[in-house]
N, C-alpha and C positions, 0 to 999 in steps of 0.2 A: 769936268771930266779929267783934265790933266792932273788935278789934285788927287782925285780918287785913284788914278792909275799909277801915281807916284808912291802910293802906300804899299809897302812890301807885303803886308799882311793880306791886303785885298788881292794882290797879284797871286800870292800863294793859294788863296781860296779858290781863285779861278783855275789854277793849274792842278789843284789837288785831285779832282775827278779823273783827269788824264793820268796822273801819276798812280792813282789807285788801280786804274784799268791796266796800265803797263805792268804794275807789280803783280796783279792777279794772273794776267795772261802770259807774262814773260819771265819775270824774275823768280817768282815762287816755283813754277815748273822747273826752271833751271836748277834751283837749289835742291828741289826734291830729286831731280835726276842724279845729281852728284851724291845725294844721301843714299838713294837706292843702290848706287854703285858700290856702296860699302856693305851691302847685304847679299845673302844667298836667299833668293826668293823666286818662287814660281808664278807669282802674280795672283795667287789665290790664298795659299796657306800662310802660316806665320813666317815672319822674316827672321833670319838669323844673322847677327852681326859678324862679319868676317874681316873687318878692317880693309886694308888696301889690296887684299888678295885678288879681287877682280881686276883692278887696275894693273897690277903686276903681271897677271896672266895676259891681259890685253897687250901690254908692251912686248911680251914674249910670243905673242900669237902671230905666226907667219901669215895666216889668212887675213888678219886685220891689216898688216902692212902691205899685202898684195892689193887689198881693196883700196888702201890709201894711195898706192901707186896709180891705180886706175883712176881715182878721183883727181889726182894731180895731172895725169895725162889729159883728162877731159878739160881741166882748167887751162892747160897749155894750149890745146886746140881751140878752146873758146876764145882765149886771148888773141891768138893768131888770126882767128876768123874776123876779129874786129877790123882788121886791115881791109878785108873784102867788103865788109859792111860800110866802112867809111868811104871806100872808093865808089860804091854804088850810090851812096848819099851825095857825094860830090857830083856825080853824073846827073842825078835827079835834080839837084839844086841849080844846075847850069841851064835850066829852061829848055831841055830837050823835048821834042814832040812826044806826047804820050806819057809824060812824067806822072800826071795825076792817076792814070790807069795803072801804071807800074807800082805806084805807092800803095794802091788798094790791093793789088795782087800780093805784094810782099807782106801785107798785114793779115792775109787770110789765115796762116798758121796760128796766129795769136787768138783767133776766134774759135779755134777747135780745142777740145779738151785733150789732155795728154793721152787718155785712153783711146780716143778716136784716132789720134796721130799714130799711136803704137799699133793699132789694128791695121791702119792704112799701110804702114811700112812693113809689117809682117807679111802682108800680101805682096808688096814690092820685092821683098827679099826671099819669097818662096823659091826653093831650089828647083822645082820642077816646072811650074808655070808662072812664076813671078815675072814682073815686067823687066827687072834688071837682068836676070839670067837669060830671058828670052832675047833681049837685045844683044847680050854678049854672044850668044850662040849665033844670032843672025849675022854678026860681023866677023865670025870665024873662031871664037873660043869654043873648044870642044868640051871641056870639062870645067865650067865655072863653079866656084865654091858654093857650098851650102852656108850662106853668110852667117846665119844665127846658130849654126850647129858646130862650126869649126872653131876651136879655141884660138887659133892663130889669127883669125880675121874678125871674130864677133865683136870685139871691143871697138875696133875702128869702124865697123859697119854701123854700130849703134850710135856712134858719134854723129853720123850724117843726119838722122832725123832730129837729134837734139839741137844741132846747130841750125838746121832748117826751121825748127820750131820758134827759135828766138831771133831769127834774122830780122823780121819786121820790127820787133821791139827796138833793137839797136839802130836800125836804119831810120826809124822815126825820130829817135833822140838826136842822131847826127843831123838829120835833115832840118829839124826845128832849130838846132844851134846854127847851122849854116845860113838859114833864112834870116836870122837875126843880125847877120853881119851887114853893116851899112853898104848899100850898093855903090855909094860914092867912092869907097876905097877900091873896089874892084874896077870901077870905071877909070879911076886915076891910074891904076896899074896898067890897064889896057892902053891908055894914052901914052904911057911911058914905054910901051913896047913889050910888056911882059906876056909870056905865053900862058895858055891855060894851066899847064903843069906848074909853072913858076907861081902863078896866082894861088893855086891850090896848096903848094908846099910852103910858100913864103908869107902868104897873107891869111888864107882861110884856116889852115891847120893851127898856126900859133894862136889865133883868136879863139878857137874852140878847144884849146888844150885842157882847160879845166873840165870840160864835158868828157873828153877822151879819158882823163884820169878816173873820173867817176865810173865810166863804163868798164874800165879795166877791173876796178874793185868789184863791181857788180858781177862781171863775168867769172872772176876767180871765186868769189864767195858762193855764187849760185852753183858753180860746178862742184865745189867741195861738198855741198849738202844735197846734191841732186839725187832723186830717188824714183819718181813715179813712172816715167817712160821706160826706164831700164827694167824696173820690176815687172811691168806688164809684158814687155817684149821677150825677156829672157829669164827673169827671176834671178839674175846674177850668174846664170850658167852660160855654157856648159862647164861643169866642174870649177865654178868660180872664176871663169875667164873674163866675165863682164861684171863681176861683183864690185860695187863701190861701198864706201864707208856707211852710207845711210841704209843701203839694202842689206848689208851684213848685220848692222844693228837691228833692223826689223826682223830678220830671220831668227836671230838669237832670242829676241824678246817675245815675238808672237808666234813663231813656228816651233822653236825649241822650248818655249816657256821658261827661259832663263832670263827673267827680268832684271836680276841683279847684274849679270854680266853684260846684258844688252844696254842697261843704263850706264855702265862704266864706259862702254864703247861710245855711247851718245855723248857723254860728258867729255871724253877725249876728242871727239869730233868737234865739239864746241871750242875747246882749247886750241886745237890745231887751226881751226878757221880764224879765231881771233889773232893768233900769232901771224898767220899768213897775211891777214888783212893789214896788220901793223907794218909788216915788211913791205907789202906792195905800196902802201901809202907813203912810207919813208923813201922807197925807191923812186917814186914818181913825184915826190915833193920838190918844189923849187927852193933856192937858197933862202928866199924871203919867208916861205912857209916853214922851213926848218928852224930859222931863227925865231919865228913867232911861237 
């Protein structure tokens, strides 16, 4: 068996089906997206080559950069929320009473579809009889905002269900990493007189730093290409106040039937995401990783 697995041609033969699948499902669509961005096309008729005009228009498009700003704000909030998720995971991993039940509760949003979550929070944000405004009125607010209809608050209101949706995912990752820490290290620190806060900051967090870096990348990349819940809840409105890059691309391609321009926006989204991913990985890399 060792002799067979040391043969590079046999290894290549085993890997070939996966490479073909990746090529068909990922690389070929990416290449075609970049190609369609060079065309003026309504998705049905003949394509007309116009060169880099779509890409130049996208770079000069104020609506595209507004949507990019919203995506980056979502990435920022998602990254900051990791601190809360990590704190919850540290509490759950400290053997508090009811930790098993709490873990199951935090995982509930992961079991729901984005459409179901969107419909749930539309009801919560209802300006007349929604749960949130009813609570605000009960504690003394006379004119609570129409959360999904006011441009000044809609973007931040819609961040709440997005962060709630993925809370269980990140808490589960952190919890699993924390449970893999040898209990002997924690016990030794307790014998030396370390407080729970010192144990968390000086022992546990450094040991799961690799996992934290991965979750930062996942949060940033996932936020930049986020689409479904925003589209269901607001469609990017009102007046583009909650538009993100992915929803703007969708509107251009499938609502306005401008597949050429929509493809150019999609390809720029890919490039921006790749650049940000590289920057985040470099920013979080250790000296040893950079040298490697």
